[in-house]
C-alpha angles and dihedrals in degrees: 000000000000117000131186103195114194091327117178123177118195124184112166106297094350121096130177127181128194132178111165150119133228123192121233109276095019116152107212133180119210109215137177146101122311109276097020092118106263094136089040089056092052091043090055091051090049093047098247093109117053121230120238091197138357131027142259118229131183116197088340097310114124105231095178094092097041123099113245093256091052095057118100094240142091122219126194119198132197091263092048090233093248125163108239096207092055129077121246091257092050091049089054091044089060085074088069107028127008087203091060089221096135129186118226093261090050092052089051087053093052089049089052094049092052091048090050089061096042098255102108091125096045102056092112097056124096121234092259089061092053129080120244092262092050090053091052089053092052089054091048093049090055090051090049091051092052091051093197121176092241127052120191119193118192100190094294091163099042094109093049124101119256097261095047093042088053090049093050094049087051089054092050090049089053092049090050091050090052097045104029089225122164115245132211112180128182111211140160092201117085088199093058090051093051090050092062117006134071095188138043140204114206113211111198143124094020097309139095104213125221114268118280134185103281101217093051090048096051093044091051108016124186115260096264093050093042091053091051092048090051090242134131110231109265093016119135110275095226092054094063122097110236116222122233097215108132100175116129115250 
């Protein structure tokens, strides 16, 4: 169970409040206008953004005082957070040992993770030698290897084409089914949200709302979300024009 208990994040004139609970294994889309604080919310959970008040707990453990690397979670960003001077296999291996001094068993785990995402023949290549989709797979393989109970996705597939993005979301779904991990995914695309999530948190007007059923929320969004989606409240979902803004919020 993930709890944000009286959380307030203040950065200059920006303020975001969150007081919510997510059950173990939940799959949650984080929706809202650009600049509302979606990425900031994930950053606070991951430990990259300091809390002004409140605390974040996971299964009863207070994460608020832990460094990002010590938190039992994995996070994928738009840039995949790969080290350009390391090979794909080494980038994956960081999920086990930052020193990269692997035992034979650990190397087998790295090889298995690369095979799981279809990169078993490309482990020796550096990120610049890989396509965008392959880079995303490397980052996902590292998250798979870490097997943390919480996976945070900050639009890591936003720059991919529709077919490849669909394939990556399907792979994430398979991994979640295998591991039982909880998912929070920032997205600007309602269809991406529908593909993987059953609940949604709407971030708008300085607040991260408590989770609500995704389908009902998208079919009848609150005013702020409806405006962002370019939809009149109560209008047919398929009649709306979906924006193509992929900037993090």
